[in-house]
N, C-alpha and C positions, 0 to 999 in steps of 0.2 A: 045466785052464786056467790058462792062464800068469799070472806078476809082469806081462808087461804088458798085456794083458786085463786085468786085475781090478787091486787096487791094490797098498799097494807091499810087502803082505804074501799075497796069491795069492788074496786073495777081494771079492768085488764089494762096490762099497761099500753099506750096510742104513741108509743116514741123507741127509738132501739134500747139507748140507754137505760131506762126503767125497765125496757123489756129485759133485758142482760143481767141487769141486775137483780130482779126476780129471779130470772135461774140459775144465776147462782146460790141465791139464800135459799132456793129450793132443791139444788141439786142433791144436797146429803136423802132427800126422802121421796126423791122419783123412782119408778117404776125403772124398771133393767130397763126397756124398751124407750118409752118415755128420755130416761137419762141417754140415749144413745141418738135418738131424733138430735134430743138439746145439742148434744158434743157435737153435729155433724152442722147443725145446725148457726155455732156460733165461728165453726171452723170455716164454713162457707154461707157469709152471710146473701151473696152475689146472686150464688145457686139455689138460693130457697127465694129471694126476688124473682127471678127468670123464669124458672124452670115449670112446668103443671106437677101436680100432684103424684103422677105417676111418675115423673121424671126424678125426684127426688125421692121419695121414696124408694127408688131401686137401688140408685148413689147412696140411699143413706141404711140400704139392708135393708129395711121394713118393707109393712104389708104399706097402702095408703090409705086405709087405712085408721093404723099409729098416729097419720100427723093431722087425725079429725082426733082422736084422741089426745092429742100431744095437746091442739091448739084449744082443747076446750079443759083442759084442767089448768092453763092456764089462764082460761077465764071469758073465752071466745067461744061466740056461736059459730063458727066454725076455721078449718085450715087456709078461706081465703083471706078471712079476716085478720087472722096473725100474719098472715102475708104482707097484709099492706104495708104495713109496719117497718118489715122486711124493703118493700119500694120507697116508703116516705125516709129510707136511709141515701135510701141513693140518690133524691131530688135535693135532700140538705144538702150534699155532698158539692163541694165544688169542680164543676164538671168541663167548664167552660172551657178552659186551655187541654184537655182529653181533648174536646172535640174539636179545638184548632188543629189540636194533630194528626188526628182524625181525616179530619178534610187536608191537611196539606199530604196525608199521604197518600191519596190519590193524584198527584200533581208532580210531584215528586222521584226518582229513579237514580239509579245509578251510585254516585258515592254522596249525594246528597240524603240518599236513606241512610246512614253512616250516621250523620247530624240528626236526624228526626227520629234515631233510634237513642244517639245519645241526651237530646234535651227531656225526649219520654223519660227515659233513666235516672236523670238528675230530676226530675217532677216526680217518680214516686220517691227517689230517696227523699227528697223535701220533708213530702205530703209523714211519710215515716217516720222522719225527725220530731215534726211539731207535733203528730200528735204523743208519740213517747212523752216528748214535754211538758205537754199541757195535765195528760195524765200518769207523770208517775208520781209516786207518794214518795217523799222525801222524808219523813220517819221509816216505812220500807228501808229506804238506801241505808239509811243507816243503821237499820238493825242487820242489814247482811252489810254492811261492811266491819261491824264491833265482833260480828263471827268471824270471816275473813284474818281480819286482825289477831286476834287469837289464839288463830290456829295452829301449830306445829309443823305442819305442810298442808300445802293445799291441792288438793285430787282434782284436775279440772276434764271432763269426760264430755265427748262430743261428737257424731257421728256423721257422717255424710255433709251434708250441709251445713251443717254447726262445726266440723270441726276447723276451719277456716277462725271460726271466733275464739276456740280455748288455745287453737294453736296459737292464733298473736298474745291470749291474755300471757301464754307460758312465757312467749318469747319475751315480754314486757317485764314480767314478775322476776324474771331470770338479771335484766336488766338494773333492777330496783332492789335488787336480794333479797327477794320473794321465793322461800323453799316453794318448790311447788312439783307435781310431777302432772305429765299429760297423758291421759288415757287414749290408748289409738295406735297402739303396739303390732308392729305389723306379723309380728310371729304370734300373734293370739294368745297371749299372758295377761288380758289387760283383767278376767276376771282373777287370777293368782294375786295380781296387784293389785290391787284394793282390800285383798286379804290385810293386805298392812297397814291399812287406816284403820285408826281408833280413834273413843271420845275428842283427846285433845287434839285432833286431826280436822278438816274440813271441805267439805264436797260443792264442785260447780259444774250442777249438769244443766247442757244445753239443747234441745231438739221442741223438730216445729212439724207440725203436720204433712206427710203423715211420722207416725213418731219413731223412730228408731226406735225396735227391740231391743237391740242392746243394753242404750241408752238408758232405759228403763228396767230392765231390769238391773244392772248395776246401782244403779240410784235407790232400790229397791233392799237388794243386800248393804249398802251404807247405811241405809238408814238402820232396818234390822242389825248391824253394828251398834247405835247409836250414834255414830258418824253426823252431824250438824249438816245439811244439805242443801244448799244457797240457788235455784232452778229458774233458766230463762226460757221461757215457755208462747204461747203465739191464743190461747185459751182456757178459761178459765175451767173447762174441763177436760184438760189434759190430764194426762197420768201421771205428768211430771207435778204438778201444781201440787196435789194431795204429799206426797214426798217432801217438798221441800218444807225449812223451816219457813224462811222467807221464799216469797214466789214472785214473779214479774212477765206479766204480760207484754209480749211485745208484736205488734201486728205489723207486718212490713208490705206495704202496697205494693201490688206488683203491674209491671206492664210487658203487653208481650206475653202473659205468660212463665215470666220468669219475677222473682221475688227479693231484689240485692237486700244486701245483710247492713244496713246502715245505719237504722235504729239501735241494732243489738249490738253490731259493734259500739256504737259512742255510749253503752247503758258499761259494754262489756272493760271498756280503758275509762269509763267515770269509778266500775267499782276496784281494778288494779289500783288505777292513782290511789283514791283515794282511799287504798289498806298500807297502801307504803306511806304516808301520809303519817296512817294513825299508831302507826306502828314504827317508827319514830319517835313519833311527840314526848311517849314515856321517858325516851333515852335525853329529850331535853330539859326536862322542867326538875 
């Protein structure tokens, strides 16, 4: 086993955070199919933990043998050894509250179900915000704020589930006197609108798995035009992470198959208010 294949100490990572760091570091050098597995694994860690090699390979759209090659490329003896890291991640999480909710679900019905759902979504929101708060890099926040604050116009891009984030940022920026353009025209002129953006402007794009193709394409166009781009996404293997001058990873905890936007909105409002403050400070000095 080589140092290149495993971690810096020559051993395969034994915890999820170390594995994630290794995948991020090796992302540029991974072959196409292995990079495809890495992207799927980071976006769907629970599926890796619970699934069989056959079901995971089908979901990731690769052959089962590719999963074995992926594991061995990271220094593991086989896929089951790699899978144990994903299962350890689940054991390390605080699950007692979730277990209580599941137990309660078997004993209540009718209107009480609404209260159970609220408790579950509130818990997911709390976990999401707590995780982002613990992982956020203040230096990265400052860099993003600096980029957005010096822009003449900020272009905000979000489709489908991400649109509420950018639309609320547009509303708040408008109230704070920050010139912005919300991309999401009902007449389909978004591609034409972004052509007005130039290097003196900036853009912010938001997209989560499954990534909106329009958001990816507009982000690519803006980057090609030299427009500084800030991105909010859910994985270092997201296509948006490759475009952004500064990018943020936000992982929303799901409940009943739905993911609230609590952490994403907390970050969005932090950026919005911080930009407003940064733009006001030169005028006050």
